[in-house]
C-alpha positions as a LaTeX table, in Angstrom:
\begin{tabular}{lrrr}
\hline
Residue & $x$ (\AA) & $y$ (\AA) & $z$ (\AA) \\
\hline
Met1 & 108.52 & 60.82 & 10.71 \\
Arg2 & 105.42 & 58.76 & 11.47 \\
Asn3 & 106.76 & 55.83 & 9.42 \\
Lys4 & 110.05 & 55.95 & 11.29 \\
Leu5 & 108.25 & 55.92 & 14.65 \\
Ser6 & 106.10 & 52.97 & 13.58 \\
Lys7 & 109.28 & 50.99 & 12.86 \\
Tyr8 & 110.47 & 51.65 & 16.42 \\
Pro9 & 107.39 & 51.48 & 18.71 \\
Leu10 & 109.45 & 51.89 & 21.83 \\
Leu11 & 111.01 & 55.11 & 20.52 \\
Lys12 & 107.66 & 56.91 & 20.78 \\
Asp13 & 107.28 & 55.82 & 24.43 \\
Val14 & 110.83 & 56.92 & 25.24 \\
Ile15 & 110.25 & 60.35 & 23.65 \\
Ile16 & 107.01 & 60.79 & 25.61 \\
Ala17 & 108.74 & 59.73 & 28.84 \\
Ile18 & 111.56 & 62.23 & 28.25 \\
Ile19 & 109.06 & 65.04 & 27.63 \\
Ile20 & 107.09 & 64.15 & 30.79 \\
Cys21 & 110.30 & 64.05 & 32.87 \\
Ala22 & 111.42 & 67.41 & 31.51 \\
Val23 & 108.06 & 69.00 & 32.38 \\
Leu24 & 108.00 & 67.44 & 35.87 \\
Leu25 & 111.52 & 68.60 & 36.64 \\
Asn26 & 110.58 & 72.18 & 35.73 \\
Val27 & 107.27 & 72.12 & 37.61 \\
Gly28 & 108.19 & 69.86 & 40.49 \\
Gln29 & 111.14 & 69.01 & 42.62 \\
Ile30 & 111.80 & 65.93 & 44.70 \\
Phe31 & 112.57 & 66.96 & 48.25 \\
Gln32 & 113.91 & 64.80 & 51.08 \\
Val33 & 112.62 & 65.36 & 54.61 \\
Gln34 & 115.50 & 65.82 & 57.02 \\
Gly35 & 114.97 & 65.29 & 60.73 \\
Asp36 & 111.91 & 64.73 & 62.89 \\
Ser37 & 110.48 & 68.27 & 62.95 \\
Met38 & 107.45 & 67.32 & 60.79 \\
Tyr39 & 106.66 & 64.04 & 62.56 \\
Pro40 & 104.06 & 62.43 & 62.44 \\
Thr41 & 102.98 & 64.04 & 59.13 \\
Leu42 & 106.35 & 63.41 & 57.51 \\
Glu43 & 109.28 & 61.37 & 58.74 \\
Asp44 & 113.03 & 61.66 & 58.37 \\
Gly45 & 114.22 & 60.37 & 55.00 \\
Gln46 & 110.85 & 60.42 & 53.24 \\
Leu47 & 110.71 & 61.82 & 49.72 \\
Val48 & 108.03 & 64.33 & 48.80 \\
Met49 & 107.09 & 66.16 & 45.59 \\
Leu50 & 107.28 & 69.89 & 45.76 \\
Asn51 & 105.19 & 71.97 & 43.32 \\
Lys52 & 107.40 & 74.91 & 42.28 \\
Leu53 & 104.67 & 76.62 & 40.25 \\
Tyr54 & 101.92 & 76.59 & 42.89 \\
Tyr55 & 102.85 & 79.95 & 44.41 \\
Lys56 & 103.28 & 81.59 & 41.01 \\
Val57 & 99.46 & 81.55 & 40.71 \\
Ser58 & 98.47 & 81.42 & 44.39 \\
Thr59 & 99.66 & 82.82 & 47.70 \\
Pro60 & 100.93 & 80.76 & 50.62 \\
Gln61 & 98.19 & 79.99 & 53.13 \\
Val62 & 98.01 & 78.85 & 56.74 \\
Gly63 & 98.24 & 75.08 & 56.90 \\
His64 & 100.29 & 74.62 & 53.72 \\
Ile65 & 103.40 & 72.49 & 54.04 \\
Ile66 & 106.25 & 74.12 & 52.16 \\
Gly67 & 109.80 & 73.49 & 51.09 \\
Thr68 & 111.95 & 76.50 & 51.80 \\
Gln69 & 115.52 & 77.70 & 51.58 \\
Ile70 & 116.57 & 78.93 & 55.01 \\
Glu71 & 118.02 & 82.39 & 54.47 \\
Asp72 & 121.77 & 82.73 & 55.06 \\
Lys73 & 121.97 & 78.99 & 55.78 \\
Asp74 & 123.12 & 76.19 & 53.53 \\
Phe75 & 120.05 & 73.95 & 53.85 \\
Asn76 & 116.43 & 73.55 & 52.89 \\
Ala77 & 113.63 & 72.74 & 55.30 \\
Val78 & 110.09 & 71.39 & 55.29 \\
Lys79 & 107.72 & 73.34 & 57.54 \\
Arg80 & 104.02 & 74.22 & 57.94 \\
Ile81 & 102.82 & 77.82 & 57.58 \\
Ile82 & 100.94 & 78.97 & 60.67 \\
Gly83 & 101.19 & 82.74 & 60.25 \\
Val84 & 100.86 & 85.02 & 57.23 \\
Pro85 & 101.86 & 88.69 & 56.94 \\
His86 & 100.43 & 90.88 & 59.74 \\
Asp87 & 99.32 & 87.90 & 61.89 \\
Ile88 & 100.14 & 88.25 & 65.57 \\
Ile89 & 101.89 & 85.25 & 67.14 \\
Asn90 & 101.82 & 85.01 & 70.91 \\
Tyr91 & 102.93 & 82.55 & 73.58 \\
Lys92 & 101.01 & 82.41 & 76.86 \\
Glu93 & 101.20 & 79.76 & 79.55 \\
Gly94 & 102.70 & 77.14 & 77.25 \\
Ile95 & 100.28 & 77.69 & 74.35 \\
Leu96 & 101.08 & 79.32 & 70.98 \\
Tyr97 & 98.40 & 81.62 & 69.59 \\
Val98 & 97.83 & 83.13 & 66.16 \\
Asn99 & 95.56 & 86.20 & 66.31 \\
Asp100 & 94.40 & 85.12 & 69.79 \\
Met101 & 93.43 & 81.61 & 68.59 \\
Pro102 & 95.46 & 78.65 & 69.95 \\
Ile103 & 97.20 & 76.67 & 67.22 \\
Asn104 & 96.69 & 73.54 & 69.31 \\
Leu105 & 95.92 & 72.90 & 72.94 \\
Met106 & 99.04 & 70.84 & 73.63 \\
Glu107 & 101.59 & 72.57 & 75.79 \\
Val108 & 104.60 & 73.84 & 73.88 \\
Arg109 & 107.61 & 73.38 & 76.11 \\
Asp110 & 109.93 & 75.64 & 74.13 \\
Arg111 & 108.78 & 79.15 & 73.31 \\
Gly112 & 111.93 & 79.83 & 71.29 \\
Asp113 & 113.99 & 83.00 & 71.61 \\
Ile114 & 111.83 & 85.59 & 69.81 \\
Glu115 & 109.94 & 88.34 & 71.60 \\
Tyr116 & 106.17 & 87.89 & 71.95 \\
Pro117 & 103.77 & 89.13 & 70.79 \\
Phe118 & 105.37 & 88.83 & 67.37 \\
Val119 & 103.91 & 90.43 & 64.23 \\
Val120 & 104.67 & 88.55 & 61.01 \\
Pro121 & 106.36 & 91.03 & 58.62 \\
Glu122 & 105.12 & 91.85 & 55.12 \\
Asn123 & 106.03 & 89.18 & 52.51 \\
Glu124 & 107.09 & 86.73 & 55.23 \\
Tyr125 & 105.56 & 83.63 & 56.81 \\
Phe126 & 105.76 & 82.18 & 60.30 \\
Val127 & 106.46 & 78.45 & 60.01 \\
Leu128 & 106.54 & 75.60 & 62.50 \\
Gly129 & 107.33 & 71.93 & 62.41 \\
Asp130 & 104.42 & 69.64 & 63.35 \\
Asn131 & 106.63 & 68.12 & 66.06 \\
Leu132 & 106.95 & 71.30 & 68.14 \\
Asp133 & 109.30 & 69.77 & 70.71 \\
Glu134 & 111.82 & 68.74 & 68.01 \\
Ser135 & 111.52 & 71.61 & 65.54 \\
Ile136 & 113.80 & 74.56 & 65.00 \\
Asp137 & 111.50 & 77.01 & 63.24 \\
Ser138 & 110.25 & 80.60 & 63.25 \\
Arg139 & 110.23 & 80.63 & 67.06 \\
Tyr140 & 114.01 & 80.95 & 66.85 \\
Glu141 & 115.94 & 83.94 & 65.53 \\
Ile142 & 118.39 & 81.58 & 63.80 \\
Ile143 & 115.56 & 80.59 & 61.40 \\
Gly144 & 113.03 & 83.40 & 61.78 \\
Cys145 & 110.20 & 83.96 & 59.37 \\
Val146 & 110.47 & 82.63 & 55.83 \\
Ser147 & 110.42 & 85.27 & 53.10 \\
Glu148 & 108.12 & 84.64 & 50.16 \\
Glu149 & 111.10 & 84.62 & 47.80 \\
Asn150 & 112.72 & 81.77 & 49.77 \\
Ile151 & 109.68 & 79.49 & 49.48 \\
Ile152 & 110.61 & 76.89 & 46.87 \\
Gly153 & 107.12 & 75.42 & 46.61 \\
Lys154 & 104.14 & 73.66 & 48.16 \\
Ile155 & 104.43 & 70.03 & 49.21 \\
Gly156 & 101.43 & 67.85 & 48.55 \\
Val157 & 102.52 & 64.33 & 47.62 \\
Arg158 & 104.63 & 61.79 & 49.49 \\
Leu159 & 106.66 & 59.74 & 47.00 \\
Trp160 & 108.62 & 57.41 & 49.24 \\
Pro161 & 108.21 & 55.09 & 51.04 \\
Leu162 & 105.43 & 53.60 & 48.94 \\
Ile163 & 103.86 & 51.70 & 51.84 \\
Gln164 & 102.39 & 54.81 & 53.50 \\
Asp165 & 98.60 & 54.97 & 53.99 \\
Ser166 & 98.25 & 58.09 & 51.89 \\
Phe167 & 100.34 & 59.69 & 49.20 \\
Ile168 & 98.49 & 62.99 & 49.54 \\
Ile169 & 99.77 & 65.14 & 52.39 \\
Lys170 & 97.21 & 67.17 & 54.30 \\
\hline
\end{tabular}
């Protein structure tokens, strides 16, 4: 076999590339951001890499950006986790709070249509878009909390466009 590969030096590179692609496709998934709900962190049309294995060895945490299947809907979404099971989400005077701590001090114009205070159920996560005025997220019953089984993976790398300042998403 080694002699055959030495006769075709490119064949070895092609085989390695195929193996790497097969591994990446099973571990990762390319995900396209749709809409402006994650602006300025992510913009409409950008491509990101989603790590499908991350939550097999770890649990979702506050601050993680995730790709998720929206239950009973025919689309996927990119959102940031702001509440984990048993957290208490509240809305007072235009500010969203998690366990009595404001998530940011900017006024949130739209409180959504859920009842506050809201307790995040077991095995579910309260998610928001970074662009609160443009995001349909867990504040709305149509989306609600994201169940752990509907989380496809953690997003950590921006793939496209290449001209962005940073490929690593924080």
